[in-house]
C-alpha positions as CSV (number, residue, x, y, z in Angstrom):
1,M,-26.8,-17.9,21.7
2,P,-23.5,-19.4,20.4
3,S,-22.5,-18.7,17.0
4,L,-21.4,-21.3,14.6
5,R,-18.6,-21.5,11.9
6,K,-18.5,-24.4,9.7
7,Q,-14.7,-24.9,8.5
8,P,-13.7,-27.6,6.0
9,G,-11.9,-30.7,7.7
10,G,-8.8,-31.8,6.0
11,T,-6.6,-34.8,7.0
12,R,-5.3,-37.7,4.7
13,R,-7.4,-40.2,6.4
14,H,-10.9,-38.3,6.2
15,S,-12.4,-35.2,5.3
16,T,-15.4,-33.9,7.4
17,T,-16.8,-30.6,8.2
18,R,-15.9,-29.5,11.6
19,I,-18.1,-27.1,13.7
20,Y,-16.5,-24.4,15.8
21,T,-18.7,-22.8,18.4
22,R,-18.3,-19.7,20.3
23,G,-20.4,-19.1,23.3
24,R,-20.3,-17.7,26.8
25,R,-18.1,-20.4,28.2
26,G,-15.4,-19.9,25.4
27,E,-14.5,-21.6,22.3
28,F,-15.3,-25.1,21.4
29,C,-14.2,-27.2,18.4
30,E,-15.3,-30.8,17.4
31,C,-11.7,-31.7,16.1
32,A,-9.3,-34.2,17.6
33,D,-6.7,-31.4,18.1
34,F,-8.9,-29.7,20.5
35,E,-9.7,-32.8,22.6
36,F,-5.9,-33.6,22.6
37,R,-4.8,-30.1,23.6
38,G,-7.6,-29.5,25.9
39,G,-7.6,-25.8,24.4
40,P,-7.5,-23.8,21.3
41,C,-6.9,-25.7,18.1
42,L,-5.9,-24.2,14.8
43,H,-9.6,-23.8,13.9
44,I,-10.0,-21.5,16.7
45,Y,-6.8,-19.5,16.0
46,A,-7.9,-19.2,12.4
47,A,-11.3,-17.8,13.6
48,Y,-9.2,-15.1,15.9
49,V,-7.4,-14.1,13.0
50,A,-10.4,-13.8,10.8
51,R,-12.2,-11.7,13.6
52,A,-9.2,-9.5,14.0
53,K,-9.1,-8.6,10.2
54,T,-12.7,-7.6,10.1
55,R,-14.5,-4.7,11.4
56,P,-18.2,-3.6,11.1
57,C,-19.3,-0.9,8.8
58,A,-20.5,2.3,10.8
59,G,-23.3,2.8,8.5
60,C,-25.0,-0.8,7.9
61,G,-23.2,-2.8,10.7
62,Q,-21.9,-5.6,8.2
63,K,-18.7,-6.9,8.7
64,F,-15.9,-6.1,6.1
65,R,-12.2,-6.5,5.8
66,H,-10.2,-3.3,7.1
67,R,-8.8,-2.5,3.5
68,D,-12.5,-2.6,2.1
69,L,-13.6,0.2,4.7
70,F,-13.1,4.0,4.0
71,E,-12.4,6.4,6.8
72,V,-14.5,9.2,7.1
73,M,-12.3,12.5,7.1
74,E,-12.8,16.0,8.4
75,D,-13.8,17.4,5.0
76,H,-16.8,14.9,4.4
77,G,-19.6,17.3,4.5
78,S,-22.0,14.9,6.1
79,L,-23.2,15.1,9.5
80,T,-24.3,11.6,9.8
81,H,-20.9,10.2,10.7
82,F,-18.1,11.2,12.9
83,V,-14.5,11.7,11.9
84,G,-12.6,8.3,12.1
85,D,-15.8,6.1,11.4
86,R,-15.1,3.5,8.8
87,L,-17.8,2.9,5.9
88,C,-18.2,0.2,3.4
89,R,-18.2,1.6,-0.2
90,A,-22.0,1.5,-0.5
91,C,-22.5,3.6,2.7
92,A,-19.6,5.8,1.7
93,L,-21.3,6.5,-1.6
94,A,-24.8,7.0,0.0
95,H,-23.6,9.4,2.7
96,G,-21.1,11.5,0.5
97,V,-17.9,10.3,2.0
98,L,-16.5,9.3,-1.5
């Protein structure tokens, strides 16, 4: 099942909501730039950057920015997570990592 991301459009002539779709066959965007290039547009490149800057929490699985995650160190005292796992603040507090 493809995932959808709505991104605000923005040109001087009109403003619409563009739909970026990511599925098994690759990325697709409804903007004119995607059709003109026949490949990735700026919306798809923006989605690449957003995915690269986020990572799931090892505890709850929600995605967070890298800087909002805390790495489990060797002296954490909890046997729930491995050294090097990254946890969000709520999970880190709940498992004694912080």
